[in-house]
Structures are given as C-alpha cells and as structure tokens.
N, C-alpha and C positions, 0 to 999 in steps of 0.2 A: 917451327917459327911462329905459327899462329898462336901457341901456347905461351912462348914468350912474349909475345907483343901483349896478350890478355892480361899475364901476370903484371906488366910495367904499366898497363893501362889501369888495373885495378890497386895497384900499390897505395897511391894517395889516397883512396878512398877507404882502404884497409887501416892506414894509419890514423885517419881522421875518426874511424869508428872506435878505435882505442882511447875513450873519453877519460879523462882525469877525473876521479871522484873527489868530491869537494866537501866540507862540512865545517863547524866551528864549534870550539869548546869553551865554556862557560863555567863560573861557578854557579852551583844549583841554587845557593841561598841569595845573593845578589844580583845574578845576571852579568857580573863583571867577566870580560873577556880574559881568557888564561892563554899567556904567551909561553913557550918552550915547554909544551906538553910532550912527553914522550909517545909515540904512537908506534906499535910492534906489530906486525903480521904474523899470527901465530903459525902461519902454514910455512914460511920461507924466512922468519926472522927479519925481514927487512925493516929497517926504522924510518920514521917520519917524525917531524916536528910542528907545532903550530907557530905562526909569526906573531908579529905585535898586535895585529887585531883577533889573535886567535883561531885564525882560519888554516887549515889543514889541506893538504892533498895527498891522494894514495893513488896507487897505479891500477889496483884490480879490486873487486869485490871479495869479501872474506871476512873473518873474525879478527878483530883487533884488540890489543890490550892497551889502554891509556893511563899512562902513570905521570904524576907529578908530586912532588915533594909538598908535604901539607895536606894532600887530598887522598882519599882512598881509590885504588885501582878500579878500572872499570872494563870490563870484558864486553863486547857486543860487535854485531854484524855491521859492516858498512854495505849499503845498497847503492844503488844508481843515482838516488836524489840527494839533493843538498841536506846535510843533517846537523842537527843541534845536539851536541853531548854534553850532559851536564855531570860535574863532579862534585861530589860530596866532600865536604871538610873532614879532615882527620883530627878529632879534638886532641890528641896526644901529641900533635906538631903544630900547634896554633902559632909558634914563634915563626913559621913558614906560610901561613896564611896570609891571602891579599886582604887588605883593610877595604872594606866597603865604603865608609865614610869620607874616602878622598877621591875626588874626581879623576886623581892622578894615580891609578892604581899601583901599588908596590907592597911589598913584603913587610909584615909588622917589624920584622927587626931591623928595617931601613927607616922608620918613622922616625922623624924628629921630635915628636911629642909623645908623653905617655898616654897610650890608647889601651885600653882594656876591652878584652873580648869575652862576653858571656855566651858560651856555645848552647846550642840546643840541648846537649847533655848536662850542662849546669842548670838550665831551666827546668829539666826534668827531677832534678834532686830534691825539690820542695814539693809542696802540695798544689802547684800551678793555679792557686787561687789568689795567694797574697805575694806582690812583688818585693816586699820589704826583705824577706830571708835572702832573696836572691842578691839584691843590690848591696845589701850591707856586708857581703862577703869581699867585696871589692874595696881594697884600701884607698881612701880618700873620698870616698863616697858614702853618705850616710841617709837612710830614710827612716824617719819617724812614723809610727802608724797608731793613729789613736782609734781608729777603726778602718773597716774596708773602704769606707769613703771618705776619710779623714787621714790626710798625709802631708808630709813636708820632705823633700828632698834638698840636700846640700851636696854640693862638691867643694872639697877643700874650705869649708866653712862659708862658702858663699850662699846666700839665701837664708842662714839661719836665724836673721832677724824678721824674716816675713811672718808674720802672724799666723796666717792661716792659709794652707796650701803652698805649693813650689812655685818660687820667682827667681828671677835673675840667672835661669839655667835654660839654655835652648834645647828643643827637643823637635825630632823629626820622626816621620813613620814613613820609611822609605825616604821619598823627596818631599814630602808634604809637611808644612810647619804645624807643630803641636801647641806652639807658643803663639798667645793671642796678642794684639797691638799693645797690650800694657806689660808684656813681658812675663805673663802667668802661664803656667804650664800644668797639664793634667794627662798623667799618662797610666794611672794606676787602674783604670777601670777597661782596659784592653783586655780579650783574652789571652792569656799566657800561651795557652796550645797552639794560637794561631801566629806565635812568633817564634822566628827559628834563631834569631840571633840579637844580641843587643851590644852595641858599641858604644863606650864611653869615653870621649875626648876631653881630658883634662886641660884646663887653661883656656885663653881665648883661641878661636879658630876664625882665620880671615875669611873663610869660603862660607862660614855658617853663623853670620850674625855677629861675631866677635863678643859673645856672651862671656861676661867677666868669670864665672866658675867652669864654664865648658858647655858641653853638649852631649845630649842622650841621642842615639840613633836605633830606631827599632826595624828590624828587619822582618816582613812577613814572611810566614811559611809559603815558600814559592811552589808554584804548581809545576808537576813533575811532566816531561814530555813522554809521549809513547807510553803513557801509564794509566789505567783505570781502577780505581780502588775507593773503598769506603772504610772509614774509620769511626769508632765509636768508644765513649767513655761514660762510666757510670761512678760516681762516688759519693759517700755518706761519711758523716764525721760528727765530732761533737757539736753542741750547742745548735742542733738541728741541721746542719750541713746537708744538704743534697745539690747535686750537680750532675747534669747530663749535656753530653756534647756529641755531635755527630759533624765528620767532615767527609767530603766527596772530591775526588781528583779526577778530572776527566781530561786527557792529554793524547794530542796526535804527535806526528813527526816534528811539526814547528809551530804549534800552539797547544795551549793548555789553561786550564781552569780549575781553582781551588776554592771550594767554600766551605765556611764553617758556621754552625750554628750552637750557640751554648746557652743554657738557662741554669743559673746558679741561685740558691736561697740558703739563708742562715737566720737563725733566730737571734743569735749573739748572745756572748757572754753576758753582757750588761742589760739592765731595763731600757727600753725604748730604744732597741739596737738592732731591728729587724732589717733583713737587707735581701733585696731581690733584683737580679739582673738578668737581661738578656742581650746577648751581642750576635750580630752577623757579619761576617768578614768575607769579602770576595777577592780575588786576586788573579789576574788573567796576564798571559804571555802571548804575544804572536810575533814571530819571527818572519820577515818578508824578504825573502832571498839573503844575499851576503850583506847587505847594507842597513837594513831597516828593521827596528824592533819597537813594537808598541807593547805598554805597560799599562794595565786598569787596575785600579784599588779602589775597594769601597769597605768602609767599617761604618756598623751602625750600633749604638748602644742605647738601649732602654732601661734605666735604673731609678728604683724607688728604695731610699735607705733612711731609716729614721736615725736622729742624732742623739746619742746619750750626753755629748759635749764632755768637758773637762769637770773635776773635782777639787774641792779644798783638800787639805793634808789630813783632817779628822776622817772626812768620809773615805778617801783613797785608802787610809790604814785600816779603817774598821770595816767598811762595807764598800769594797771596790766595785761589786757588780752592780750598783746603784747608778742610775741617771742623775745628772744635774736638775735640781728640783724643778727650776722652773722649764727646763726642757721637757721634763716628764710631763708637767702640768699641762704643757702646751703640746705635747706629742708631737715636737718639733721633727721635720724630715725635709728630705730633699727628693723632689720628683723631676727627674732629668731624662731627655731624650737628646743625643747627639750623634752626628755623623759627619764622615770625611770622605771626599771624594777627589780622585786624582788620575790624571792620564798624562802618561810621559810617552816621548817618541824620540828615539835616537836614530841619527843618521850618518853613516860612515862616508864623508864626502871622497877622501883617498886616503891611502896609508898614513900620513901624516894629521889629518885634520877630522874630527868629530863634532857633531853638534848634538846637545841634548836639551830639550824644552819639556817643563812639566807644568801642567794647568791644574789648580786644586781649588776646592771650595769645602767650606765647613759650615755647620751651623749648630746651635744649641738652644734648646728651649728648657726652662728650668722654672719651677714653683718651690718656694721654700718657706714654709710657715716657721717664724722663730719667735722666741718670746717677747722680744722688743717690737717686732713688726712682722708682716708678710711680704715676702720679696717675689715679683713675677718678673722674670727675665728672659730675654732672647738675644741671641747673637748669629749674625751672620757674616762670613769672611769669604774673600776671593782673592786669588793671586796668581803669579806666575813666576817660574824659575827657570832661566835661560842660560846656558854658557857653551862656549867653544873649547874643544880640548886638543891640544895637538903638541907637535914636536918638531924639532929641527936640530942640527948641529953648529956648534961654535967650538973652534978649534979642535974639531973631530970628536968632541964629546957632545953628548946628547943632553938637549934642554926640553924638559916636559913642562907645558903651561897651560892654564885654563884661564879664561877670563868671563864673567858673567854678571848677571844682575839677578836681583829678587825684589819684586814689588808685592806688597801686601797692603789690603784695605779690609778692615771690619767695622760693622755698624752694630753698636750694642745699645739696645733699649732696655731701661729696667723702671718699674713701677713699684713703689711701697704701700702698704695699706695698714692701717691700724689692727692689731690682734687683740680681739675681746675675750679671749679665752678665761681672763680672770673674772669676768662679770657672769660667767656662768658655772654650774655646779662643776665639782672635780670628775675628771674622766671624759668630759667632753671634747677636750682637744682644742686645736687652734679653730678661731672663729675669724673671718675676713671682715673688716669693719671698713671705715671710709679711708678714701685714698689720701694718702701723705705726700707723695711725690711722684714724679714723671720726668725721667731724663733719657736723653738719646746722646751717645757718644759717636763720634766718627773718628775712627784712629786708622791712621796709617803709616806706614815706613817703606823704607827703599834702601836696598843694600847694592852697592858695586863693589865686586871683589875680584881679586887676580891673585894667583899663587903660581910659582915657577920651582920646579926642582932640577938642579943642574949637576951632572956628574962630574965634580972637580977633577977626580981620580978615579982609578977603578974601584976603589974601596970607600970613599969618600964623596957625599952629597950635601948640598947647601940647599935650602930651601928659603925662599922668599915671598911672603905674602901681604896683601892689603885690604883692607876693608872701608869702605865710606858708607855710613849710615846717617839718614835723614828722617826723622820722626816728628810727627805732629798729631795734636789731638783737637777735636772741636766739640764742645758741650753745649746742647740746647735743653734748657729748662722749659718743659714743657706743660708745667702744672703750676700755676699761679692762681691760687684760690680767691685772693683778696689783694688789695692795694698796698698791704704791709708786708707780704711776702718779698723776700729777696730772690731777685732774678740772678740766678748763678751761671748764666749764659756765658760763654767767653771761649777763647782758643789759647792754647799752648804749644809752642814750637820750638824744639832742640835746635841749637847750632849744629851744624854738621859736625860728624864726628870722623875723625880718621885713626885707624886702627893698625899700625903695622905688625909684623911677624918675621923673625928670622930664626932660622934653625939649622943645625949640621948635625950629621950622623957619620960614624966612621965604623967600617967593620974592621976589627982586629984580626978576625978569622972568619971562617964560614959560618961557625955558631957563637960569635961573640961580638956585641957591638955596643959603642957609646954614642950618645945623643945630647944635644944641649939646645935651649931654645929661649927667645926672649920675645914676648908677645905683649900687646896691649889690648885690653877689654871695657866694657862698660856695661852698665845696666840701665835701663829705660826706668822713668818715674811713673808710677800708676797716675790717672788722672785725678783720682780720688785723693791721692796724697798731695796734689796740687791745690785742693780746695782749702781756703781758710774759714775759720768760723764765720765769719762775716758773708760768705757765699763767694767772694772774689777769688780768683786763681792767682795762686803766688808764682809769678815770672820769675823771681828771683832763685828758685831751686835750680840745683845743678844736677844732673846724672853721676852716680857714682862712676869712677873710672880707676883704672888700675894698670899695673905692669905686674908680669909674671915672669920670673926668673929661674931656670930649671936644668938640672943637669941628671942624667941617668945612663943605667946600663943596662941591657937585655941580652939573653943569650939561652943557650942549651949545652948542658954539661955530661959528663960520664954517659958518653953514647945516645946522648938525645935523651936521657932518661929523666934529667934535672932541667927543668925550665924556671927562669928566673927574671924578674925584673925590679931594679932599685932606683928610684927616684929622690932627689932631694930638691926642695923648691922654696921659693918666698915671693909671696904675693903682696903687693903693696896697695892699698886702697885709699883713696881720697874722697873728699866729699859724701863721706858716711851718711847714708840716709836713714833717718830715726822716724818711725812713726810712733808719735805722741798721742795716747789716749785721752780725749775729752769727754767723752761719754761712753754708756755701754757698747754702742755700735757706732761710735765716730772716733776717727782718727785723722790727725794731719802730719804732714811731711816736714822734716826739718834735715838741713844739712847741719851735722854735729861734729865732723872731725875726720879721724883717718885710723885704718886698722893695718896690722901686720900678721901675714899668715905665713909663719914658717912650718915646714912639715916634712916628713920623711915617709915613704911608702915602699913596702917591700912585699913581693909576691913569690911564692915559691910552690912548685909541684911537683912531685917525684914518683915515678913508675917503679916500685918495688919488683913486682913481676909482671911481665908482659908476654905471656904465652897463650896460645889458643885454649888450653884447658883452664886457665886460671889468670886473671889479672888482678893486681892490688896495687892502689896508688893512694896518695898522700898530698896534703896541700895546706900551706901555713901564709896567711896574709896578716900584715900589721900596718897600722897607722900611727905616727906620732904626730899630734896636731898641736902645736904651739901658737895659738892665737891670740893677739892682744890688741886693746884700743891704744894705739900709739898716742892719741889725742882725742879726747871725748869729754865735751863740756855741754851739759844738758841743763839749762836753767843755773842754778846756783852748784849743781852737784858736778864736781870733777872727777871721771872714772878713768883719766889717762892711767895706763899701766895695768889695768886689770884684763882679766881673762875675757876673751869674746863670749856672750853669752849664747846657750842653746847648742853647744859643741862638747864633745867629749873630747878629752885630751888624748886618751889610749882607745883604740879597737883593735882587738886581736880576733882572728878566726884561724881554726884547725880543723881538717877533715879528714876522713878516710873513706875510700871507695873500693868496692870490690865487684867481681863479676866472674861467674863460671860457665864452663861449656853446658853444663846441665841446665842452665837457665836462670839460677838463683843469682841475685845482685842485691846489694845493699850501700847505703850511704849514711854517715853520721857527721854531725857537724856541731863545733862546740865554738861559742861565741863570748866573748868578754867585751862589755862596754864600761867604760871609767865613767865617773861621774862629771857632771857638766853643770856651768853656773846657771841658775834660773833668773837672777837679776844682774843687772849692769853693775850694781855694786858689789856682787860677789858675795854679799851676805847670806845667800841660800843655795844650796847646792843640791842636785840628786843625787840619790846613792847609785853607785857602780853595782852592775848585775852581771851573771853570766846565764847562758842559755844553751841547753843542750837538745838537738833535734836527731830524730833517727828515721830512716825509711828503708824497708826491705821489700823485695818482691820476688816474682818468679814468672819468667817468660818460657812460653812453648809454643811449638808448632803443631798443628792438626795435618796440615800437609804444606806443600810448598805455597800455597796461596793463602792459607788462614792462619793466623797466629793469635795468641792471648798473651796479655800482661796482666798478672794479678799483685796487688801492693797494699802495704800497710804503713802509716807513717805515725809517729809520736812526736809532737812538739813540746817543747819545754818539760822535758822527762822529768826533771827534780822539783818541778811546780815552784820556780823561782817567783818571788813577788816584785815586779819592777813596773816602772813608768814607762810604757811604750811611745809616748810622745809628751813633751814637756812645752806647756804655753808660758812663755817668758815674759816677765815684767808686767804681768797682769794684775789688776786692781780689784778690790771688792767695792760693790755697790749697796748702798741702803744697810749698811752695817753688817754686810755679810763678808766672810773670808775671802781670799782672793783663790780663784781655782785653776791651780798650776798643773794637775797631774790628769793623764790619760791612764787609767791602768790596762797593763798587757794581759793577755789572756793566760790562765792558769793551763796546768797540763791538759792536752787536749790531742783527740787522735782524727785519723782519716784513713779510709780505704776504699779500693774500688777496683774496678776491672775494665782495662781496655781490650779492644780487638781491631784486628785489621784483615782485610779481605781484598786480594787483588785479583780482578777478573783476567 
C-alpha cells in the first residue's frame, strides 16, 4: 500500500521530468525559418515536423535526420537545450529553395516575379575576383567592366544610359541599402568569397524601393553554429595578380561569428591600371531563445585603383593596352575607403506576427585626381528599415502580409581643385592646385511599403503590393571666391510617387508553375542632373517612371533533372532622362521622350549524370532584348524608332560542369554578346564577340578536419579582341577623336590553392 501511494505521489513529477526538447530550423545562408522540415529519429523512425516559425519538438534525446526538399539532409544529435539547426541549400534543386529577398518567405516556384538565384556554387565557377562573368550568365542582366573599378550594370536595359557607374537599380547587402540618395549603386568591390548568394529581382519591387530595373540582393556568407574553422586562399595570375584571403568561423550552439580578410593586387593589362584592395567582412548571428534573433554585419573596403579610361577607335584597335593620354599623363586614380554597418533584430510576438528592424550606416571617403580637376569627396549615410510580418485567414484561406518603412538620409560633401600636372615635366602625375568648388548635398528619401500574398486556391496565389516614395535634395554652395561666382545653392523635391504591383502564380503540378505580374517603378534624378549651366536647379525635371508587364513559367521536368524559367516582358518608360554633355566634365539632364523594352529570357539547366562517383551538368541562358526609343527628340535630332543605346540585342551563355568522387572538377562557359549601338543616331555599333572561359580543379582531404582545393582557370581562351565596356554618345574635345572603347583583357590565367581546417 505504501509503495502504491509512493508511485501515485511520484507520477506527476515523473511526467513533468519528461521535458519536450525544442529547436528551430533555418536556412544557413539567410536565416529564414523553414517550415515543414521532416525530422526523423534514427533509433525508432519516429517523425516530426517544424511549424510556421521553424520550431520543432521531439520527445527524447538522440540522433535525428533533418530533411527538406531543396536542402541537403543533415544528421545531428539533439540534446536538452534549445538548438538552432542550419540547413544548406541544394544547388541542384533551386526551384524548391526559399527566396531570401521576400519578407514573406515562399518557394521560388511560387514567386509572381522573375527572380534569379546565383548560388554559392555559381560564384565559385569563376575567378572570385570580377563579378562581371558571374552576373553576365543571368539572362536580362548585363555588366560591362572597363576595369575592376569601372563598371556599369543594367537590368532589362535600365541604367544603360548612365555614363559612369550603375544607376536606377536598387541593391542591398542583407537588409542594408547599397544605393545612395541619388540612386547610384556600387557592388563590384565587395569580396566575392564573403558572399554566399546573389538574388536578382527583375522589374519593380514594392518592398525594395520600386526601382525601375529591379534589385540585386547580396547575402553574406553566414556564420555557422556549433563550428570552429579556418579557411585560407592564395591566388596568382596574369598581369601581376596576387590575392590572399583568410576566413575564421567561431560558433556555439546559439551564436556565431564569421570574419573575412582579403588583399588583392593586380598590375592590370593596360597602362595606368594598377589595382590594390583590402577588405574586411564580419557577420554575426545571435539567437536568444525561441523568439529573438540579432544579426550584425560590417564591411570595410580600402581601395586604390589607377584609371586608364576609355580609348578612341584607332588606339583601341592598334594599341589596346594603352591608357588614355591625359589620364596617363595625370596618373589618374581613385583612392577610396568605404564601409557599411548594420544591426538587425527580429522578434516573434506570436505564431501570426513577427517584427524585424534594421539600423544601418555607411561612409565613403574618396580622393580622385582626374585630368580636368582633382575631386575630394566624402559621404555619410544613416537609416532604418522596419516591418511587421504576419498572417491570418480569410474564407479559410491564408493571407500573408507585411507592412513597413525605410528611411534613409545621406550627406555628401565634395570639393574640386585645379590639376596642375600639365605645368610640370612628364611623369610627375597629378598636382593639386587652387580650390575650384565646394558643395554639400543633403539627400533623403522615405519608402512606405506593403505587400500581401493570398492563397486564392490550393494551387493559386495572388500578390498585391504598394510603395510610396518621397525624395528630396538640398544643395549648399560653400565656395564663393568672389561676387561674380554663381551661388548654386537650392533645393529639389519630388512629388510623392505611388508604385503599385499585382501578380499571380499558379501551380499546374508540383513541378510546373505559371506566373504573371504588373508593376510600376521609377528612377530618381541625381542632383547633378538638375543643375543648369547658369547654376540654378531645374525644378521642371521629372523622374523616369514606367510599367512592367510580364508573364512566365518555371519548373522542373524529367525527374527533376531539367530546371527551366521562361519569361516574356514589356517595360514602358516615360520621361526618359538624358544626360547632355556640355563640357569634358559637365552634364545636364533633360526629359527627352519614351522607351519601350520588349524582351524574352530563357534559363535551362540539366543534370546529365547525378551519381556519387560522377556528376555532369549543363546550362543554357538566352536573352533577346528588343529595346527602342518610342519617342526621343534631342534638340533638332529625332531618334524615335532607333535602338536603345548601350545594350546588346542578343546575349547567349552555355556551360558544362563536372565533378568526380576522386576530387576532380571542372567548369567551362561560352558567352556570345551581340553588337550594341554606341550613339543615339545608331550610326555606330560595337562589334559582337564571343568569350570562352575554363576552370578545373582538384579537391582532396587529408583527414576529416583538413581539406585542400587546387584550381587553375583560363579566361578568354581564344584571345578574342573585344570592348568590355562602351562609353555611349561621347564627344571629342580640342580636336581629339571621341573615346568610346574600354578594351577587354586578352587571354589570361589564374591559379591557386584553398584549404579548410575544422577544429
């Protein structure tokens, strides 16, 4: 009787002692929580699943297998503490992968817009020095690269008329904007080895600023939990290339830190083409219980790059390694230090509501001696991005929603000085003279956005989005040397711009989907474009605006061996902004008409063999770009009906990959770029060209903790002569020929070694 009483008394405590073990499953690259992950106990085959917040519960300690379509299986032991489990993307099943760029997570095949994912594997196919070969494999995006520090990126023709650098395309590093207050973007100087994925959204996105062309999202290499490892690389190559990199990962059960340092040097193919860059990238994750996550991100770049500039046709054809004469005499270069910092916090209030806030800041200090002057500039920016993410049911169907705001402000100060290099003997280089100008720009914008996805039926989803933008500039002329100087101080404010988006996707089957969308976008005007020759601000300028109409299909066929995406679109732009050159270093902006961008984009990838001893895959990408001026009158010239300047009509890519169990691997890529108009009159075109690149390597393990990777690459194997960047509508000054061409590199190699040690 006493024993029975004792057992009855002890039973509640025994039941309480059998604690349920809990944890969370996330995407290792983005931190997005993963629902419906299958979790199987190896000892008894009992199964569990994660809920909408990625949370799982298991009944006992033991070894479990975590499985989800689109991700690599993971086997690990579950202990008594709350654990975070990171799953790695399976590149061969990208159609099943969760899109990082959308705060309403969903599989790629359910997206209502054309989204391209450049995986970590894709990034490793090239020399991890130049971003252009990577981006140019994506249909619809085209990156011209005159030098490692001279680039222009366009998406569906947007940004092609920007004379220097990338504009009218939004870019983010995780949640941190890389686009400044004037709409200009720089992403090429980031260390590629520190990036795990690039997602490219084509067309305007309501939650990312409604940029006309689309947006580019860089995902940093995530720090791995419960892992301590060191990774190092050393590369050498043509034109004096030397690169060293070291990365350290330190991770506990619920917190981690990853740090990268790289040092890159190249003498360059051309005169006055030396390049030196150092980068530091830090990325930290800290999971606080079930409901809170902190992310920390820092990137710092120290760059000094000399500028060979563009060449006239005769020099380009007969002496392509030369630098432009004036740039060589002045020894023109850019010496830049810039950094970004971001801190993000996510909190799960309950199963149907989450809050995410990011604070960010960035700076840039640059000194650039140019033949016509010496530019000294610095920029400081600060901002916040915050959003609520939730869901509820309407007519027993789930509606996911997000609403938020992004506020950004930057202060841009710049001075110019006379360059006296012509007054000194050859070889002296630039010599700073008297001050010419001193300006301070205050630029700010605010975005309010909302987006919702509603499951209209089991296989049909509709998406509705809205973005409201308000942008303003203030210019202070801080240098008036005498009473005759024109005071260019003033302000410019856009009217508020409302950009809606509507889309729909439908699953014909588990592996085949259809999507369509209509979206509105705009491109801000830079403050420099608003300045008239008399120093006043042109208040009559309007930002470029446009509508994107698109239909597409994506899926996986032949037992998931063939992945495909086909999109057809039309983009209508009005208030076309044209930069009219008035002097060697002066431009004014004018609204000159309308353009129409019709296009077709096709992506195919196929796994011929996918077995443990040998894998063989191939891909084909094609873009047909039919872009025209619908209406374009510049002074007395009528260019209506002409092809849009600076964009090739056809771009074709094909490649083959293989990998063996023995450790040997290889990748080859063929690219064809069609001719493109150089002038608005279409009287001059660049020549079409083809490039073939090859990379081979050998990976081997010393033991389970220590592995090596040896590689060798050859770019432009057949030594094609081509222009890697075109400067459109340029003019010659002082009787000189116009300089349209940046010569591409001839055949060149790179080789190196990587090793990784896990403690």
